[in-house]
N, C-alpha and C positions, 0 to 999 in steps of 0.2 A: 613308649612315651609319645604323646601327641602334644603339639604346640599350636595354640590358636590365638586369636585376638580376643582380648577381654574388653570390658567396658572402656570407652574413651580411646580405643585404638591401641592400648598397651598389650604387650604379649602376656599371655597367661599360660602357665605350664601345668599340665595334669599328668600324673603318673598313676600306677596301679594303687598307690597308697593315698591318693587324693591330691588336693591343691597344694601350691607352694606355701611354705611357712610364712607366718604373718611378719610384718615389718619390724615390730618390736623384738621378736625372737631373733630375727635375722641380724639386726643391729647389735644385739647383745653378743651373739656368736662372733661377729666380725670384730668387735671391740677387743677381743683377746689377741688378735693378730697385730703385732707391732709392724708399722710401716714407715719407710723412709719419707722424708718431707722435702718437697721441692717448691719453688715458686717459678711459674711459667710467665715469662715477660715477652713483650713485643712492642713495636712502635707502629702506631696507626695514625696516619695523617700528621706525623711528627710528634705525637703525644704518646707517652709511655702508658702501657696497660699491663696488668698482671694479676695472677691469682695463685693461691696456695693449692697444692695437690698432694695427696698421699697415695695416689694410684699410679705413680710413675713406674715404668718398667722398660727393660731392654726387650727388643722384639727380634732383631736379626743382626748378625755380624756382617753378612754379605748380602745386600748392602747394609750399612750401619743404620739401623732403625730403632727408635725409641717411641714410647707411647705414654699417654695419660688419658684419664677420663674427666669429663666435666659435665655437670648436670644441665639438662635442657633449660632449666629455669635461671641459669647463671646470666646475670646482666653483663658481666665482664666478658663472657664468651661471645656475646653479640658483637663486641668490638674486636676481640682478639682473633676471631675467625677471619677477619678481613686481611690480616697480615700474611705476607708470603713467607716470612721467616719468624721464628721465635727462639727464645733461649730457655733452657731448663737450668735453673740455678739450684744446685744440690746444697741444701742448707747444712751448716755445721752445728754441732751440739749446743753452741751458745747463741743460736739465732731464733729461739722460740718467739721472741718479740716480733721479729720480721714475719715469721709464719702466721702469727696471730693477726698482725696488721693487714697482710694481704688476704686474709680470710674474712675480714670485716667488710661491711657495706658502708657506703656513704662516708668514706674517708679518703683523703689524698694519700694513697699508698706510697707515692714516690717523694713526698715532702719530708723534710728532716723530722725525725732522726734517721730516716732511710738513706743510706749512702749507696750511690750507684753511678755508673758511667755508661756511655754508649760504646758498644763493642762491635765486633764484626757484623757487617750488614746493617748497622745502626740499631741493633737490638739492645735494650737495657740489660746490663749485667750488674748484679747486686754485689756490693763490697762484702768481703768476708766469707763468701760461699766457698765450700770445699771444692766444687767443680762447676764449670759452665759448659754446657753443650749447646752450641748454636745449630739450629735445625731449619731446613727448608720444609715447608708443609708438603707432606707426601700423600696422605689420604685421611678422610674422616668417615666414620660409620656411625649410624644411629643404632644403639643397642639399649633396649629397655628405656629407662628414663635418662640416659646419658648419651653423650657423644664420645666415641673413641677416636682420639686424635693421634695420628702417627706422623712422626717427623724423620726426615733423612738428616743425619748428623753431618754437618759440613765443617765445623770447627770445634775444638775442645780446648779447655784449659783446666788443669788440675792445680789447686792451690796447695796449702799445707796439708799435713797429715791429720787434720782435725777429725775427731769422732763425729759421726753423723747425728743429726737431729732425728728423733723417732716420734711417732704418734701411737699411743697405746691407751686404751680405755678412756678416750676423750681428753687425754692430756699429752703435752709435749715432754720429752725426756731425752736423756743421753744414753748411748750404748756403752756398756761396761763389759769388756771381754773377760772370759775366763782365763786364769793364769795357769 
């Protein structure tokens, strides 16, 4: 396999079978994967900022690292990247409205009905989240058309035993365990 730079400076991958799959096919295939939903929040210049992410993942136990991806075109990332600390708010199954609100553009995401408070290190923590992980910025990498953001977890709080909010086939839903 060889990797090279395509038009516009983006990475293009070629294999023995040809070029990478087209965007539409790639999105359709990824849509069948259910993903957990988080809202990443921070305080920049005293003002809260945040965005919805479905790419949240644990990275390492020692040290305790987590990650998420954010697109290069994200206007929220332009502000969020200035913060030394951020919070990952793991959304509960009944918080689809919060996930949708933080995914929208041109809306005050922290205005009512969003409930929140300042937590450790001044980061905004969303009310009702299943868990909060407060992180110090650890590293950021450019990968494809996204930034991979890695945080060192410095504080955690686990709320109730709520079922998680999931994202599947372009819609939010709740997890139902097998009995």
